[in-house]
C-alpha positions in Angstrom: 128.3 117.0 88.3 129.2 117.8 91.4 126.8 116.6 94.6 126.4 120.3 95.6 125.7 121.4 92.0 123.1 118.8 91.9 121.2 119.3 95.1 121.2 123.1 93.7 119.7 122.3 90.8 117.0 120.0 92.6 115.8 122.7 95.0 115.8 125.5 92.4 113.6 123.7 90.2 111.3 122.5 92.5 111.0 125.8 94.2 110.2 127.4 91.0 107.6 124.8 89.6 106.4 123.3 92.8 106.6 126.1 95.6 103.5 124.9 97.3 104.1 121.3 97.4 101.9 119.9 100.3 100.9 116.3 101.6 98.0 114.7 99.2 96.2 113.5 102.6 93.1 115.3 104.2 93.2 116.9 107.4 91.9 119.7 109.3 94.1 119.9 112.4 97.2 118.0 113.6 95.3 115.0 115.3 93.6 114.0 112.2 97.0 114.3 110.4 98.4 112.1 112.6 95.7 109.6 112.3 96.0 109.9 108.4 99.7 109.4 108.2 99.4 106.4 110.7 96.8 104.6 108.4 98.9 105.5 105.3 101.3 102.9 106.2 101.8 100.7 103.0 98.5 102.3 102.0 97.5 104.9 99.2 96.6 108.1 100.1 93.4 108.0 97.8 92.3 104.8 99.7 93.2 106.8 103.3 91.4 110.0 102.3 88.1 107.9 101.4 88.0 106.4 104.8 88.9 109.4 107.1 85.9 111.6 106.6 83.4 109.4 108.3 86.2 108.2 110.5 86.9 111.7 111.7 83.4 112.5 111.9 82.9 109.6 114.6 86.4 110.3 116.2 87.0 113.9 116.1 89.7 114.0 119.2 92.1 111.8 121.2 89.3 111.6 123.9 87.0 110.0 121.4 89.7 107.4 120.4 90.8 106.8 123.8 87.2 106.0 124.6 86.6 103.5 121.8 87.2 99.9 121.5 88.4 97.4 118.9 84.8 96.5 117.5 83.6 100.1 117.3 86.6 101.4 115.6 87.6 98.4 113.2 84.5 99.0 110.6 85.8 102.1 110.0 89.1 101.4 108.7 88.5 97.8 107.6 89.2 98.6 104.0 92.7 100.1 105.0 95.7 98.0 104.7 96.6 96.1 108.1 93.3 97.2 109.6 93.6 94.8 112.7 97.2 96.3 113.4 96.2 99.8 112.7 92.9 99.7 114.8 95.0 98.8 117.8 97.7 101.3 117.2 95.3 104.0 116.9 93.3 102.9 120.2 96.5 103.0 121.8 97.5 106.4 120.3 94.5 108.0 121.6 94.7 106.8 125.1 98.4 107.8 125.3 97.9 111.2 123.6 95.4 111.9 126.7 97.3 110.2 129.2 100.7 111.4 128.5 100.9 114.3 126.3 97.2 116.1 127.5 95.8 115.4 124.1 98.3 117.3 122.2 100.4 116.2 119.3 104.1 115.8 120.5 106.5 118.3 118.9 109.6 116.3 118.8 110.4 113.0 116.7 111.5 111.3 120.1 108.0 111.9 121.7 106.1 111.2 118.8 107.9 107.8 118.0 106.3 106.7 121.3 103.1 106.6 120.2 101.8 103.2 118.9 101.9 103.0 115.5 104.3 105.9 114.9 108.0 105.1 113.4 110.5 107.4 112.6 109.2 108.2 108.9 105.4 109.1 110.7 107.2 111.1 113.2 109.3 112.9 110.6 106.2 113.8 108.8 104.2 115.4 111.8 107.4 117.2 112.8 107.7 118.5 109.4 104.2 119.3 108.3 102.7 120.5 111.5 105.8 122.2 113.3 107.8 122.8 110.2 110.8 121.3 111.7 113.7 120.6 108.9 112.8 116.6 109.6 113.0 114.4 106.3 110.4 111.4 106.1 112.0 108.6 104.0 109.3 106.5 102.5 109.5 104.0 99.6 109.1 107.1 96.8 111.9 109.4 98.7 114.2 106.4 99.2 113.6 105.7 95.2 113.6 108.9 93.7 116.6 110.1 95.7 119.0 107.8 95.1 118.0 107.7 91.2 118.7 111.5 90.8 121.6 111.1 92.6 121.0 113.1 95.9 121.7 110.2 97.8 124.4 107.4 97.3 123.2 104.4 95.5 124.8 102.1 98.0 122.5 103.5 100.6 120.7 100.6 102.3 118.1 102.0 105.0 115.9 104.9 105.0 118.0 106.5 108.0 120.8 106.6 105.9 119.2 108.3 102.8 117.6 110.9 105.3 121.1 111.5 106.8 122.3 112.4 103.3 119.3 114.8 102.2 119.4 116.7 105.5 123.0 117.1 105.5 122.6 119.0 101.8 119.2 120.4 101.6 118.7 123.8 103.4 116.9 123.4 106.5 114.4 126.0 105.5 113.4 123.8 102.4 113.4 120.6 103.9 109.7 120.2 104.7 108.8 120.8 101.3 111.7 118.9 99.7 109.9 115.8 101.3 107.0 116.4 99.4 108.6 117.2 95.9 110.3 113.8 96.2 107.0 112.1 96.9 105.3 114.0 94.3 107.8 113.1 91.8 108.3 109.6 92.7 104.4 109.3 92.5 103.5 110.7 89.1 106.7 110.7 87.0 109.8 108.4 88.6 107.6 105.4 88.6 109.3 102.5 90.3 108.9 99.8 87.5 109.2 102.6 84.6 110.1 106.0 85.1 108.5 108.4 82.9 111.9 110.0 81.3 110.1 111.4 78.6 107.9 113.6 80.8 110.5 114.5 83.2 111.8 117.9 83.5 114.8 117.4 85.3 116.9 114.8 83.3 119.3 117.2 83.0 120.6 116.7 86.2 119.3 113.0 87.0 122.3 110.7 87.5 119.9 107.8 86.5 119.0 109.5 83.2 122.4 110.2 82.6 124.0 107.2 82.8 121.3 105.6 80.1 122.6 105.0 76.8 121.7 107.2 73.8 119.4 104.1 72.5 117.3 104.2 76.0 116.8 107.6 76.4 113.4 109.3 74.7 114.0 111.4 71.5 
């Protein structure tokens, strides 16, 4: 199967079956989404969603974060992975938003990456979800699933390599949703240790499935 055809099948399938795919993080505004995505690094969305309601009530704005200190903020996120570093990141993030960006969430990936705790993946999420820009955030799910399906080359070694390959072939207007399609497929179907091929609806164009021997394929 040609690469172009595989991408077309991928987009057509998910556009039909999951047209409204979106992040599973709970938020009410761009500031809350930014905080939630920073907290979600190496942590589940479920755990983050358990923490953020009380956190957002106590710190509803960049100004509230900027005015806080470590001992005040830490208890709110101590159940999140790497709470020490993330507490420092959020405090620095709040101050930078207030002092350098007028308490507004930056629109560009370049400006977003200036914020403490915000790497390229997080910046791409914000640019995509908040500003509907054609940026592809590559987390562990996107990295794994895109290579398994055959959208990205198996030899791709870094998230940036995978990102470039995906945005090259996915229509710009679809990229924001394609990010969520890959994440959700990896979270619930194409699992890391044992992909649920017997439940998968895209085996007809999945490179991984097609490479399996008949004995390995579900009946």
